[in-house]
Structure formats: C-alpha cells, structure tokens
N, C-alpha and C positions, 0 to 999 in steps of 0.2 A: 519385499519387492512385489510379489504377486498380489498381496493385499492392497498395496498402493495402486496398482494397475486396475484392480477390480472396483475400486472406489466404494460407493455406497453398498454395492452388492456383497462386499466382504463380510459384513455382519450377519449375513444369512447362512453362512457356512461355518460349522464348527470343525476345527482341524486339531488333530492330535499328532504332533510331530515327534520324532525320536529325540531322545536326549543326546547331548554331545558325546560322540564316540560310539553310539549305538548304530547298528546297521539299519538301512532303510528297507523294510519289507512290509508285508501285509499286516503284521501284528503291531509294529512300531509306528507305522504311518497310516492313519485313518481319517476320514472326513465324513461328515453327515450334514444334510440339509436341515436347517432350522425351519420346520414347516410353518410354525406360528408367525415368525418374522416374514417368511415368504408370502403368507396369506395377507398380512397387513400391508406389505409393499404392493401386492397386486390390487388390494382394495383402494389404496391411495394413488395408484398409477393414473396419470392423466388428470389429476385434480389439483386445483390451486387452493391453498389455505391461507387466507389473508386476514390479518388482525388490524383493526383500525378503531379510532375513537369517533368516527363518523356515525351518524344515526343509521340504524339498519333498514330504514324504510326505502332507501334508494341505493341498492347494491350496484346499479349500473354506473352511478357516479364514481364509486370506488374503483370499479373496473376501468373506467376511462382514465382516471388519474394514474392507476397502475400502468396502463399501456403507455401513457406519456412518459413515465419513468423508464420503461423498457426502450422506447424510442430514443430517449436522451442517452442511455447507456450504449445503445447501438451506434449513435452518432459519435460518441467519444471513441468507441472501438474502431470505427471507420477512420477517424482522424489519426489515431495512433498506429494502426496497422496498414490499411489500404493506402492512405495518403502519406503516412510516415512523416508527420510534421514535427515530431518531438525527437530529441530535446531542442529547446530554443536557446541559443547561445548569445543572442543580441543583448547589448547593454544600453543602447539608446532607445528612448521611449518611442520615437517615430518608427524605428526599425521593428520594434516588437509589434506595434500596431499594424505595420505593413505585412508582417509575417502572419498575424492573425487574420487579416483581411484576405490574403491569398489562400490561407487554409480554409476560410469560410467559403470563398468562391469555389474552391475545389470540392468541398463537401456539397455545395449546392448543385454542381455539375454531376456529382455522383448520384445524388438523390434524383435529379432529372433523368439520368440514364436508367436508374432503377425503375422509375415510373414508366419510361418508354418501353422497357422490357416486359413489364407486368402483363400486358394483354397478350403477348406472343409467347413468352417463356417465363412463367413466374418463378421457376426454380433457378434460373440463370442469374448469376450475380454480376454486378458491374465490374468487379475485379476480374472475373473469368473472361468477360467480354474484352476488357482492356488488355489482358494478357494475350488473348487470341489476335486482336487487331494489332497488337504491338509487334507482331512478327512481320508486318508490312514495313519495309524500310525505304527510306529516301536515299538515293545514291547519285553521285555526280559522275557521269561517264565522260571522260576526257579523251579526245581524239586529236593528236597533233596533225596539222596540215603540212603540205609540202612547202608552203611559203613561210614556215616558222611560226604561224599562229596556232592557237589552241582552241579547239571547239569543245565547249562544256555543255553537256545535256543533262539537266536535273531530271531524274526519273524515279518513280516508285516501282517497287517490285510487283510482279503480276499477282493479283489477289487469288487466293485459292477458293475452293467451293464454300468452305466454312466462312470465309471472310465475306463473300458475296451474299450468303444467306443472312448473316447478321446485319450487313449494311442495308439489305432490302427490307428486312423487318423493321429497322429503325428509320427507314425513309431517308437514308444518307447515301452519298456517292463519293467516290474519290475525286479529288480535284483534277482538272485536265492537266495533261502533261505540259509543262511550260516550254516555250521555244528555246532553242539552244543559244548559248552565249558565246561570243567570239572575243577572245582577248588578244591584243596585239603586242604583248610584252616582248616577244622575241623577234619581231619583224625587223628586218635590216633596213635602217634608214638610209636612203640614197640622196645624193646631192642633186637638186633640181637641174643644175647645169649639165649633169650627165645625161638626163633625159633629153635636153635640147640637143646635145651632141649626137645622141643616138638617132634623133629625128633627122 
C-alpha cells in the first residue's frame, strides 16, 4: 500500500519487513535509502528524454511536436473531466455530431477563458473560476399582491469580493437586474355590468 502511494520513489528505499508472525521492532523492521538510485533520480530530475527518428539537427522541431501532443492530451483531459462529455449514449448520427459540436464549443470557451486568465493569474484554472462564479445564483422572488396577482422578480445573488475581482480581471459584469413580471392568473374576473351598476 505504501509502495503504491510512494510511486516512483519506492524503488529508492530498501525495506526489510518482519516475517509473518514476527513482532515489529528495530531488528525485524529496517529500511535504508538506496543512495545510487537517489543520485540518479536527482540527476534526471527536471529533464526530458525523448527518442525519435527525426534528424538531430533540429531539436526545436521535436520539442514543438512533443508540446502539440501535450496540448492534445490536455484537451482530451479537459473534455472528459472539466466538461464531462463522456460517455455518449446517442445512436443517431446527427445527435452524435450535435454532441461533438457542443463539446467542441465548450472546449473553445474553456480555452478562451484560460487565455483571458493568463495575463492576470497564470496559475488560476478555468475550472476553479467556473466553480467560484458558479456560487452566484439566479432566483425568482415571488410576492403575492393584495388583488390576487403575483409579482415575480428575477434576481441574482449579491456577488462577493472574490466574484467581483474575477469579473473585473476578465472585463465582465453581471447582467442588469430584469424588471419584475406580473402574472394575473389569480385575478378575480368581474362582470362589466357590475362596474356599470357601481357607477
């Protein structure tokens, strides 16, 4: 279990564990750092070792192609995790194409948001921004009136300081609060002749 959590660093440590039934003490349980493996890991740390059939006179071309591969993998990761477009259960071709189009547009918006964040906060991810702004909610405040009508006011919750900071850096603003809507579903319909009588 611990070796699995340690990952690649597990091979740098030699462990002597007690046999089944033996007590765990300083004699039966010991560990040592493999200094040679540790030195090799330190020597390779931060280096990329790429093998290719391309000619060695243009290493920058190899690096550019490798970075394209990294970007493609990052795009698929974004589609599967951040946008959660999989699995696709459609059976008709036009629905599959529509799903792919919507996923592609969502990815384009994610990349656009990432590029907008880069000058202000390079370490801030689009997912973190969407999660933060996602706490702003749209609500319908409904107030019944004395004459039986219902006044509906669509409103968004008041943005917090972190919301305002993100919106300011992105050059965005919340939409203006829409005017209230009045529904007359419960209004008592009177006979016009009654109005004439009252006059």
